C-alpha atoms as one frame of an Amber mdcrd trajectory, in Angstrom:
protein
-128.904 -66.799  -9.178-125.776 -67.417 -10.751-124.560 -71.087 -10.937-121.797
 -72.218  -8.387-118.534 -72.545 -10.146-116.510 -75.811  -9.907-113.500 -76.056
  -8.129-111.451 -76.196 -11.408-113.268 -72.960 -12.482-112.248 -71.554  -9.050
-108.583 -72.416  -9.494-108.502 -71.351 -12.812-109.691 -67.777 -11.877-107.373
 -67.565  -8.874-104.526 -68.594 -11.332-105.441 -65.565 -13.831-106.183 -63.085
 -10.962-103.515 -63.646  -8.235-104.007 -60.107  -6.519-107.774 -60.312  -6.483
-108.297 -63.366  -4.303-110.236 -62.353  -1.232-113.616 -64.408  -0.881-115.663
 -61.304  -2.012-113.370 -60.963  -5.080-114.222 -64.640  -6.275-117.899 -64.125
  -5.376-118.017 -60.940  -7.574-116.523 -62.718 -10.324-118.891 -65.385 -10.665
-122.137 -63.329  -9.439-122.557 -65.251  -6.483-124.959 -63.448  -3.947-126.985
 -64.062  -0.799-127.224 -67.612   0.738-125.086 -68.950  -2.212-121.793 -67.114
  -0.580-122.161 -70.118   2.147-121.860 -72.776  -0.761-118.826 -70.662  -1.991
-117.332 -70.601   1.554-117.704 -74.293   1.608-116.260 -74.908  -1.527-112.985
 -72.733  -0.496-112.651 -74.539   2.348-112.538 -77.831   0.833-109.888 -76.596
  -1.658-107.936 -75.295   1.342-108.188 -78.973   2.874-107.149 -80.434  -0.055
-103.904 -78.449  -0.171-105.094 -76.617  -3.546-105.163 -73.404  -1.525-103.758
 -71.569   1.323-105.818 -68.848   3.359-104.058 -66.026   4.810-106.202 -62.994
   6.128-109.204 -63.731   4.147-107.301 -64.226   1.013-106.537 -67.525  -1.105
-103.514 -68.537  -2.961-101.228 -71.382  -3.829 -99.233 -72.689  -0.997 -95.919
 -72.898  -2.787 -93.201 -70.577  -1.359 -90.145 -68.785  -2.647 -86.963 -69.834
  -0.636 -85.413 -67.084   1.564 -82.836 -66.278  -0.952 -84.020 -66.266  -4.447
 -82.645 -65.177  -7.896 -85.087 -62.484  -9.431 -85.288 -60.453 -12.442 -86.210
 -56.890 -12.230 -89.254 -55.585 -14.058 -90.095 -52.198 -15.308 -91.157 -49.460
 -12.667 -94.668 -49.224 -12.468 -96.462 -45.822 -12.480 -95.621 -44.825  -8.991
 -91.848 -45.424  -9.610 -91.664 -48.915  -7.734 -89.836 -51.604  -8.657 -91.192
 -55.273  -8.733 -89.251 -58.396  -9.765 -90.357 -61.814 -10.893 -88.677 -65.105
  -9.453 -86.634 -66.851 -12.340 -86.861 -70.137 -10.531 -90.442 -70.530  -9.512
 -91.334 -74.038  -9.242 -95.140 -73.643  -7.698 -98.238 -74.830  -9.589 -99.932
 -71.375  -9.166 -99.095 -68.000 -10.585 -95.833 -66.230  -9.902 -95.989 -64.276
  -6.720 -95.609 -60.629  -6.738 -92.413 -59.245  -5.353 -91.755 -55.667  -4.290
 -87.946 -54.645  -4.679 -86.799 -52.438  -1.579 -83.586 -50.747  -2.193 -81.486
 -48.988   0.559 -79.727 -45.897  -0.118 -76.385 -47.784  -0.411 -77.481 -50.385
  -2.737 -76.278 -49.917  -6.146 -78.732 -48.798  -8.880 -80.556 -51.776 -10.540
 -82.890 -51.553 -13.703 -85.369 -53.578 -16.039 -83.907 -56.963 -16.754 -81.377
 -57.219 -14.170 -80.914 -60.315 -12.350 -80.269 -60.260  -8.697 -79.968 -62.393
  -5.625 -82.080 -61.147  -3.171 -83.375 -62.218   0.414 -87.021 -62.683   0.631
 -89.640 -61.744   3.480 -93.465 -62.652   3.005 -95.775 -60.198   3.564 -99.630
 -60.066   4.478-102.330 -57.693   3.514-100.456 -56.058   0.788-100.863 -56.127
  -2.911 -97.838 -58.138  -3.172 -96.568 -61.411  -1.706 -92.698 -60.517  -0.901
 -90.497 -57.727  -0.221 -86.847 -58.406  -1.576 -83.650 -56.923  -0.209 -81.007
 -56.803  -2.650 -77.741 -58.802  -1.741 -76.200 -58.306  -5.151 -76.595 -58.162
  -9.017 -75.779 -61.488 -10.525 -72.625 -61.294 -12.393 -71.248 -58.263 -10.564
 -68.772 -58.631  -7.863 -67.279 -55.551  -6.690 -64.295 -55.646  -4.625 -64.952
 -54.296  -1.187 -62.801 -53.001   1.791 -63.245 -52.053   5.294 -61.038 -49.489
   6.720 -60.640 -45.968   8.537 -61.937 -42.940   6.422 -59.307 -40.082   6.351
 -61.040 -36.624   5.183 -59.086 -34.887   2.719 -59.190 -31.661   0.665 -60.637
 -33.727  -2.375 -62.674 -36.326  -0.708 -60.361 -38.603   1.443 -58.808 -41.990
   1.761 -59.749 -45.048   3.274 -56.800 -46.963   5.260 -57.653 -50.661   5.287
 -57.504 -52.630   8.731 -56.964 -55.883   7.104 -53.761 -57.627   7.765 -51.420
 -57.213   4.958 -53.147 -54.576   3.329 -50.551 -52.541   1.276 -52.358 -49.451
  -0.239 -54.751 -46.860   0.706 -57.800 -46.409  -1.477 -59.126 -42.803  -2.644
 -62.632 -41.458  -2.435 -63.975 -38.562  -4.455 -65.904 -35.960  -2.578 -69.206
 -37.280  -3.917 -68.683 -40.580  -3.021 -67.938 -40.100   0.839 -71.431 -40.882
   2.210 -71.006 -38.223   4.422 -68.267 -40.365   6.261 -66.442 -38.345   9.021
 -62.707 -38.317   9.613 -61.664 -41.558  11.950 -64.732 -43.354  11.176 -64.863
 -47.223  10.298 -66.263 -47.613   6.840 -67.186 -50.282   4.167 -66.770 -49.345
   0.680 -66.507 -50.934  -2.651 -64.253 -50.161  -5.816 -65.566 -48.371  -8.433
 -64.098 -47.622 -11.836 -60.340 -48.037 -12.949 -57.593 -46.797 -10.535 -57.143
 -43.278  -9.781 -54.366 -40.794  -8.762 -51.022 -42.514  -8.031 -52.450 -46.051
  -9.207 -54.526 -46.273  -5.938 -58.132 -47.885  -6.410 -61.001 -45.648  -5.993
 -63.956 -46.490  -3.791 -67.156 -45.335  -2.708 -68.382 -45.576   0.963 -71.678
 -47.763   1.200 -71.820 -48.125   4.854 -70.687 -45.889   7.852 -69.975 -47.743
  10.891 -69.060 -45.220  13.003 -66.421 -45.340  16.032 -63.983 -48.144  15.405
 -64.517 -49.154  18.944 -68.264 -49.205  18.562 -70.144 -52.516  18.995 -71.164
 -52.289  15.404 -67.804 -52.755  14.118 -66.801 -55.440  16.475 -67.084 -58.484
  14.282 -65.655 -56.723  11.322 -62.622 -55.828  13.124 -62.169 -59.574  14.079
 -62.506 -60.493  10.608 -59.747 -58.300   9.576 -57.520 -58.953  12.329 -57.808
 -62.700  11.929 -57.348 -62.857   8.240 -60.790 -64.458   7.460 -61.485 -64.298
   3.863 -64.747 -62.236   3.516 -64.743 -61.529  -0.313 -65.503 -64.224  -2.882
 -63.313 -64.352  -6.186 -65.165 -63.364  -9.375 -64.808 -66.890 -10.452 -66.501
 -68.411  -7.598 -69.261 -65.931  -7.628 -69.835 -66.690 -11.595 -69.921 -70.518
 -10.840 -72.413 -70.050  -8.272 -74.512 -67.646 -10.027 -74.781 -70.357 -13.026
 -75.841 -73.133 -10.850 -79.311 -74.484 -11.549 -81.442 -76.397  -9.191 -80.783
 -80.372  -9.235 -83.533 -82.390 -10.864 -84.534 -86.150 -10.211 -82.216 -87.695
 -12.590 -79.879 -90.395 -10.807 -81.612 -89.546  -7.403 -84.073 -91.383  -4.972
 -87.388 -89.439  -4.801 -87.740 -88.542  -1.193 -90.262 -85.714  -1.751 -93.262
 -87.794  -0.209 -91.301 -88.188   3.235 -92.290 -85.808   5.720 -88.839 -84.373
   6.524 -88.622 -81.345   8.490 -85.498 -78.974   9.285 -84.986 -77.880  12.885
 -82.848 -74.944  13.713 -82.023 -72.007  15.584 -85.061 -69.450  15.135 -82.491
 -66.997  13.221 -80.737 -69.761  11.189 -79.866 -68.547   7.543 -79.091 -71.711
   6.489 -80.535 -75.236   6.977 -78.342 -78.119   6.171 -80.040 -81.153   7.730
 -83.546 -82.450   7.848 -84.915 -85.434   9.897 -87.822 -88.122  10.147 -88.690
 -90.739  12.508 -91.271 -93.720  12.163 -91.742 -96.956  14.091 -90.332 -99.919
  12.450 -92.659-102.463  10.995 -90.361-105.090  10.622 -91.730-107.936  13.094
 -88.161-108.701  13.900 -87.161-105.489  15.486 -90.126-105.009  18.241 -90.237
-101.447  19.513 -87.627-100.301  17.118 -87.520 -97.135  15.053 -86.383 -95.942
  11.453 -84.657 -92.588  11.164 -83.757 -90.705   8.195 -81.246 -87.825   8.225
 -80.928 -85.763   4.889 -78.097 -83.659   4.357 -77.457 -80.802   1.727 -75.987
 -82.142  -1.464 -73.038 -79.473  -1.697 -71.141 -82.045  -3.717 -73.651 -81.558
  -6.577 -72.616 -77.717  -7.303 -68.990 -77.609  -5.584 -66.923 -79.796  -7.850
 -63.304 -81.035  -6.951 -60.854 -78.275  -8.299 -63.332 -75.776  -9.360 -63.253
 -72.072  -8.268 -65.817 -72.509  -5.554 -63.971 -75.568  -4.265 -60.814 -73.653
  -3.855 -62.404 -70.898  -1.971 -64.468 -73.369   0.280 -61.396 -75.381   1.278
 -59.366 -71.749   1.639 -61.950 -70.862   3.965 -62.413 -74.361   5.639 -65.541
 -73.461   7.470 -68.099 -70.729   7.884 -67.469 -68.232  10.894 -70.399 -67.035
  13.088 -70.886 -63.853  14.947 -73.542 -62.276  16.799 -74.406 -60.016  13.844
 -73.333 -61.654  10.791 -71.910 -64.966   9.255 -69.109 -65.139   6.995 -69.800
 -68.290   4.962 -68.005 -70.865   3.373 -70.088 -70.616   0.156 -71.722 -67.802
  -1.466 -75.142 -66.744  -0.816 -76.546 -68.368  -4.126 -75.610 -71.656  -2.517
 -75.571 -71.279   1.134 -78.912 -69.501   1.476 -80.709 -70.794  -1.485 -79.876
 -73.719  -3.653 -78.455 -75.767  -0.914 -80.401 -74.848   1.861 -83.347 -77.134
   2.687 -86.057 -74.623   2.622 -89.234 -75.655   3.308 -91.858 -76.537   0.462
 -88.810 -76.549  -2.115 -87.378 -79.557  -4.006 -83.676 -79.869  -2.716 -80.979
 -82.330  -3.586 -79.607 -84.211  -0.662 -77.601 -87.178   0.498 -79.798 -89.080
   3.145 -79.071 -91.911   5.220 -81.905 -94.231   6.433 -80.925 -96.122   9.981
 -82.772 -98.669  11.775 -82.315 -98.730  15.534 -83.620-101.312  18.059 -85.887
-100.207  21.108 -82.783 -99.981  22.984 -81.349 -97.480  20.607 -78.702 -99.481
  18.973 -78.056 -99.159  15.276 -78.944-102.390  13.650 -78.152-101.216   9.821
 -78.076 -97.927   7.654 -78.345 -97.390   3.748 -77.154 -94.160   2.235 -79.116
 -92.694  -0.715 -78.502 -89.627  -3.065 -82.119 -88.118  -3.129 -84.232 -85.103
  -3.768 -86.415 -84.116  -0.858 -88.913 -81.489   0.208 -89.002 -80.392   3.829
 -92.733 -79.948   4.802 -91.661 -77.447   7.664 -88.819 -75.348   8.570 -89.352
 -75.169  12.603 -87.453 -73.927  15.483 -86.009 -75.627  18.647 -88.229 -73.627
  20.801 -91.501 -74.499  18.904 -90.623 -78.149  18.399 -89.946 -78.356  22.295
 -93.352 -76.452  23.013 -95.422 -78.849  20.659 -93.723 -81.858  22.309 -94.577
 -80.347  25.902 -98.304 -80.101  24.728 -98.323 -76.483  23.661 -97.972 -76.492
  19.763 -98.553 -73.377  17.670-100.590 -73.279  14.449 -97.455 -74.321  12.380
 -96.511 -77.452  14.618-100.085 -78.739  15.766-100.710 -80.772  12.381 -97.298
 -82.313  12.754 -97.304 -83.424  16.555 -98.952 -86.780  15.658 -97.103 -87.891
  12.692 -93.774 -86.210  12.693 -92.793 -84.665  16.188 -94.106 -87.481  18.518
 -92.131 -89.966  16.581 -88.848 -87.832  16.497 -88.959 -87.885  20.273 -90.028
 -91.625  20.383 -86.835 -92.470  18.485 -84.790 -90.035  20.521 -85.924 -91.707
  23.801 -84.210 -94.836  22.487 -81.093 -93.058  21.150 -80.918 -91.261  24.812
 -80.838 -94.906  26.596 -78.205 -95.844  24.309 -76.065 -92.538  24.857 -76.574
 -93.484  28.745 -74.821 -96.818  28.029 -72.053 -95.541  25.901 -71.457 -92.665
  28.676 -69.876 -89.831  26.340 -68.363 -87.081  28.292 -71.187 -84.979  29.933
 -69.821 -81.702  30.637 -72.067 -79.000  32.056 -71.052 -75.951  29.920 -73.835
 -73.505  29.151 -73.466 -71.619  25.696 -73.502 -67.880  25.971 -76.037 -65.735
  24.035 -75.556 -62.398  23.035 -78.493 -60.232  21.680 -77.816 -57.048  19.570
 -80.080 -54.216  18.345 -80.332 -53.316  14.696 -77.780 -50.722  15.515 -75.441
 -53.282  16.989 -75.695 -52.566  20.461 -75.688 -55.372  23.329 -79.340 -55.593
  24.497 -78.604 -58.439  26.535 -76.152 -61.205  27.509 -77.232 -64.429  28.974
 -76.938 -68.321  28.363 -78.949 -70.215  25.852 -81.662 -72.672  27.117 -80.718
 -76.607  26.742 -83.805 -78.211  25.256 -84.683 -82.010  24.576 -84.946 -80.935
  21.019 -81.471 -79.717  20.789 -80.277 -83.052  22.206 -82.435 -84.863  19.714
 -80.908 -83.296  16.983 -77.529 -83.841  18.259 -78.160 -87.462  18.677 -79.412
 -87.939  15.321 -76.533 -86.151  13.694 -74.060 -88.228  15.778 -75.717 -91.342
  14.533 -75.578 -90.276  10.970 -71.853 -89.307  11.364 -71.189 -92.675  12.839
 -72.894 -94.364   9.835 -70.921 -92.339   7.237 -67.534 -93.394   8.902 -68.620
 -97.195   9.209 -69.895 -97.117   5.729 -66.822 -95.620   4.342 -64.359 -97.960
   6.295 -66.228-100.910   5.017 -65.853 -99.795   1.509 -62.175 -98.752   1.944
 -62.627 -95.687   0.647 -60.473 -92.582   1.881 -61.955 -90.054   4.108 -61.349
 -87.419   6.709 -62.311 -88.304  10.352 -62.966 -86.205  13.413 -60.426 -87.172
  15.699 -60.319 -86.566  19.615 -57.627 -88.417  21.349 -57.848 -89.123  25.098
 -55.981 -86.816  27.634 -52.197 -86.739  28.028 -51.059 -88.580  31.417 -49.456
 -85.084  32.697 -53.284 -83.218  32.109 -54.849 -86.533  33.902 -52.497 -86.251
  36.789 -53.246 -82.673  37.235 -57.086 -83.425  37.080 -56.918 -85.987  39.890
 -55.035 -83.708  42.215 -57.426 -81.116  41.594 -60.164 -83.765  42.510 -58.297
 -85.059  45.689 -58.071 -81.615  46.696 -61.832 -80.946  46.443 -62.477 -84.252
  48.263 -63.509 -86.415  45.218 -61.592 -89.510  43.446 -60.572 -90.150  39.993
 -59.125 -93.898  39.611 -55.460 -93.946  38.665 -53.630 -96.820  36.950 -56.227
 -98.031  34.566 -57.141 -97.417  31.009 -59.355 -94.237  31.115 -62.969 -94.330
  29.822 -65.443 -91.343  29.580 -67.499 -93.016  32.148 -64.801 -92.433  34.664
 -64.913 -88.652  34.110 -68.725 -88.653  34.193 -68.750 -90.279  37.910 -66.186
 -87.519  38.786 -68.341 -84.747  37.362 -71.531 -86.661  39.022 -69.602 -86.399
  42.354 -69.354 -82.668  42.088 -72.613 -81.976  40.660 -74.800 -79.773  43.186
 -71.551 -78.926  45.292 -69.595 -75.940  45.518 -66.778 -77.562  43.351 -69.210
 -78.331  40.317 -67.930 -75.639  38.163 -64.237 -76.278  39.329 -64.296 -79.764
  38.196 -66.050 -78.816  34.936 -63.438 -76.497  33.993 -60.578 -78.698  34.976
 -61.866 -81.519  33.035 -62.546 -79.562  30.043 -58.922 -78.170  30.229 -57.570
 -81.899  30.412 -59.138 -82.654  26.994 -57.122 -82.741  23.717 -58.448 -80.377
  20.938 -60.388 -82.295  18.312 -58.885 -82.363  14.784 -59.290 -83.985  11.401
 -57.283 -86.659   9.999 -57.366 -89.205   7.222 -56.381 -92.194   9.838 -58.918
 -93.214  12.457 -57.830 -92.907  16.107 -61.306 -92.762  17.287 -63.357 -89.845
  19.385 -62.682 -90.151  22.689 -65.251 -87.452  24.104 -67.977 -89.012  22.225
 -67.168 -92.490  23.390 -67.062 -93.753  19.418 -64.383 -95.794  17.765 -65.085
 -94.017  14.468 -66.528 -90.654  13.770 -66.850 -88.559  10.675 -68.444 -85.056
  10.103 -71.003 -85.699   7.475 -73.921 -83.547   8.769 -72.952 -79.859   7.774
 -71.160 -79.540   4.479 -72.565 -76.087   3.608 -70.611 -74.760   6.695 -67.590
 -77.153   6.943 -65.317 -78.339   4.256 -64.711 -81.666   6.279 -68.046 -82.930
   5.558 -68.186 -81.941   2.037 -65.143 -84.458   1.566 -67.102 -87.154   3.278
 -69.902 -86.537   0.890 -67.431 -86.742  -2.018 -66.155 -89.942  -0.622 -69.609
 -91.544  -0.040 -70.435 -90.540  -3.716 -67.304 -92.168  -5.059 -67.926 -95.349
  -2.749 -71.480 -95.708  -4.251 -70.839 -94.617  -7.842 -73.193 -91.863  -7.872
 -71.547 -89.712 -10.159 -68.326 -88.132 -11.279 -68.353 -85.295  -8.628 -66.847
 -87.685  -5.915 -63.260 -87.717  -4.601 -60.774 -87.051  -7.258 -57.051 -88.675
  -7.207 -55.663 -85.282  -6.442 -57.807 -84.798  -3.449 -57.113 -88.239  -2.116
 -53.400 -87.530  -2.280 -53.768 -84.154  -0.225 -56.174 -85.248   2.396 -53.606
 -85.122   5.306 -52.697 -81.435   3.890 -56.128 -80.603   3.676 -56.973 -82.338
   7.273 -54.318 -79.876   8.850 -55.406 -76.857   6.831 -59.173 -77.187   7.985
 -58.248 -77.904  11.445 -56.137 -74.420  11.544 -59.155 -72.526   9.879 -61.426
 -74.101  12.437 -59.367 -72.638  15.230 -59.139 -69.608  13.580 -62.613 -69.093
  13.287 -63.092 -69.982  17.232 -60.621 -67.379  18.040 -62.072 -64.746  15.763
 -65.668 -65.846  17.592 -64.150 -65.657  21.075 -62.402 -62.389  20.526 -65.518
 -60.875  19.158 -67.639 -62.092  22.185 -65.253 -60.723  24.319 -65.433 -57.399
  22.703 -69.173 -57.133  22.755 -69.100 -58.158  26.298 -66.676 -55.471  27.372
 -68.936 -52.698  25.440 -71.947 -53.946  27.194 -70.185 -53.605  30.891 -68.540
 -50.623  29.899 -71.160 -48.410  31.742 -71.000 -50.561  34.895 -67.431 -49.853
  35.780 -67.430 -49.702  39.509 -70.204 -52.099  39.934 -69.681 -55.547  41.740
 -70.279 -59.132  40.300 -69.838 -62.584  41.421 -67.824 -65.213  39.512 -65.419
 -67.871  39.777 -61.733 -68.137  39.427 -61.204 -69.613  36.024 -57.380 -69.583
  35.537 -54.091 -68.797  37.489 -51.213 -67.327  36.175 -48.107 -65.562  37.471
 -49.313 -62.065  37.104 -52.973 -62.846  38.618 -55.946 -64.696  38.139 -58.773
 -64.961  35.733 -62.255 -64.643  36.836 -65.543 -66.028  34.824 -68.333 -63.766
  35.710 -71.645 -65.462  36.921 -74.210 -63.215  35.125 -72.545 -62.803  31.635
 -70.113 -65.724  31.133 -67.334 -63.051  30.635 -63.783 -63.480  31.412 -61.658
 -60.810  33.368 -58.321 -60.073  34.849 -57.483 -60.149  38.487 -54.173 -58.646
  38.476 -51.648 -59.554  41.395 -52.024 -56.084  42.723 -55.794 -56.424  43.024
 -55.351 -59.460  45.173 -53.135 -58.203  47.992 -50.102 -56.094  48.832 -48.388
 -59.347  50.203 -46.447 -61.682  48.075 -48.346 -64.507  46.330 -46.491 -67.695
  45.660 -47.738 -69.061  42.103 -47.602 -73.073  41.810 -48.145 -73.883  38.199
 -48.711 -77.835  39.231 -51.574 -77.321  41.567 -52.845 -74.067  39.842 -52.951
 -71.872  42.913 -51.478 -68.631  44.262 -50.825 -68.550  48.173 -50.468 -65.638
  50.143 -47.107 -65.410  52.122 -48.493 -63.394  55.211 -52.104 -63.977  55.188
 -52.148 -67.869  54.260 -54.638 -66.959  51.441 -54.989 -69.742  49.024 -56.675
 -69.003  45.484 -57.676 -71.869  43.124 -59.423 -72.647  40.158 -63.282 -72.586
  40.810 -63.018 -70.439  44.066 -66.176 -68.191  44.374 -65.337 -64.643  44.433
 -66.945 -61.367  44.409 -64.891 -58.695  42.336 -65.379 -54.826  41.136 -65.233
 -53.952  37.629 -62.224 -51.559  37.366 -61.919 -51.029  33.882 -63.781 -52.289
  30.470 -61.814 -51.812  27.110 -64.240 -52.858  24.263 -61.376 -52.099  21.694
 -59.448 -55.164  23.104 -62.274 -57.031  24.781 -60.269 -56.530  28.297 -62.107
 -56.400  31.629 -59.720 -55.636  34.805 -61.025 -56.386  38.062 -60.262 -55.753
  41.876 -61.041 -58.436  44.351 -63.739 -57.778  47.124 -64.212 -61.158  48.420
 -63.085 -64.875  48.297 -65.340 -67.608  49.273 -67.477 -65.247  51.375 -64.772
 -63.510  53.110 -63.654 -59.934  52.662 -60.547 -59.081  50.872 -57.729 -57.653
  52.772 -56.398 -55.723  49.795 -55.176 -52.291  50.329 -56.902 -51.774  53.598
 -54.707 -48.875  55.282 -53.018 -47.975  51.734 -52.085 -51.519  50.662 -51.198
 -53.171  53.937 -52.339 -56.678  54.537 -55.454 -57.210  56.725 -56.377 -60.167
  58.870 -56.326 -63.685  57.426 -58.596 -64.835  54.792 -58.332 -68.414  54.844
 -60.094 -71.039  53.054 -62.242 -73.778  54.796 -59.733 -75.688  57.147 -60.267
 -78.958  55.234 -59.860 -77.564  51.668 -56.631 -75.416  52.690 -54.957 -78.430
  54.231 -55.928 -80.807  51.249 -54.390 -77.934  48.960 -51.136 -77.668  51.252
 -50.903 -81.483  51.383 -50.980 -81.523  47.592 -48.174 -78.731  46.989 -45.845
 -80.859  49.577 -46.786 -84.142  47.848 -45.771 -82.154  44.411 -42.348 -80.980
  45.803 -40.549 -84.170  45.522 -41.853 -85.162  42.248 -40.998 -81.912  40.911
 -37.234 -82.512  42.153 -37.011 -85.835  40.925 -38.378 -84.849  37.671 -35.262
 -82.619  36.972
């Protein structure tokens, strides 16, 4: 019988034969048969428990992984014509993983020796470990265009849909990719200019009908002028970037930091850790670490990457794609805190007491390695006693301490009383073809609140640190509501039977008491909507005016530098304040802080508008085959030309035009935000429950037109007998009286105001 190999011999053999690592392969290599296989199984199990091997479907290999976005070098095609690639930045201790390159028909040709940026997907049960999808060739950045294809005798033309586009693109017959006249297409420039000095292009993606769901986000990008193509210089800088080392950094790689994100997250810019504080002077206290991707290490002031990031201001998120602030090489790879990969970070260690009050904080520039990339849902399930295979080993030492610290922060939040609006976030699920599969509302888990509270604490620490060190920065400012908006909110509250005190300094706790009064009543949504509308819009500014909504004296965005330029400015300020390197705030940046604040506040609003328009178009497309159906909803806005309704099922907003409300004349009162029928006495106001019929859905514009069926459970008199108003449809007596009293009360004030 062959002698049993040592552990070192087994590891050496696996390293030399990475594609033949099943137990039977190992047994065959060492001539192990019969009962000796039991001893081999024991050795392999010990190696697995020691972390040297990872078992996957009866095979053993090194546990290190490649990040989801990696730089690869294409290898020669094998005998079957398949292309494989090798990772250029493999940092594992074992052999390089085998990577199959899967090219799509529209991908450009690649050959042996080409360096590419690719999106990685792990596979099991194959003779390779990853399948790679091409993002682009390193060093190439062809200009792209999106537009309407117009077929011609010699190929055709592309008419760009982007605002300000001043020329068409010519397409030769062999480069149309089968595009039909009138289709929306994406194309890339090829070769020099063609006839009449127009750029030549080849179609790489056919998006079909411009009004189809698959084209929705692309049209919004073009309409709002969101930069979607990176300049060659920015791409070149990103491609030249290398992973950061340990020099000048604190080694945090042995800290069990984890990232917790949506299940479909592409970038991971924050990691967290908590454990009990062992300081006897802080009984029941906790230590919280928040580590953030060190984008400043790669994006230096005044560089091409910096200019483009500032121009974009932030990433823009759509249901089917992301327009990132930084190229994929950074946002999806070097700056993303992927599991098991060393990554540069700025981290803050915060100590809180048993009641959640922050006692101290300390910032470091470090090198970390996430022990797990987790989704909110699996973290919540683990905390609720239903861990999966990934979270089970983390429950005791990682997840439970996170929630223990969160409970302390939650008590502090309760005392601080930030504004507690109940506004569920909409979720649009798409098929691979871009069709809307479902529309609903995202679950609000304690795991979400945990991360939010940790990030708020870190942002506060960043603001306090920079204030104490007298370093310029950008604050996130949210001012209190204007007196006029507060008066309107008070009137709405009074008309609904609630109270918002007047004549004192406003605090968020007062608004929360109003929201609590309305909770569970028929006015719940009305009060939430009206409170939201009374708020000022948050913005960035180099002076500190506090954050009203969060009830904080000083607040700065520190936690998302991959997707927000404001956070990158704060990181640079911290680097300058601590003397961590020459990549801190430059004098020119300091001089332009106010200009930068105004610009990125504008780009944030631009992205919000594009995201909102896209959601509206997807919802209109989703509802277009349900024209004629009835829906329940709430009045969400009042205007001279009608009312706006937010539908309960999808959260979609539709217009109820005046003609669809009634044939009588409706008096519009801007102060009380009501419409009152001159004959029926019907009063319609924000928050009223309605039943409506979908009359028209327009995917191209995102518009929905509705017909009124019922208000507050009473049948609509609209067009009964060809437009003649029917019987009275009045609100409940107390409510109607309150609103009429509000109207009478407002009349003298309006006359006096003139």
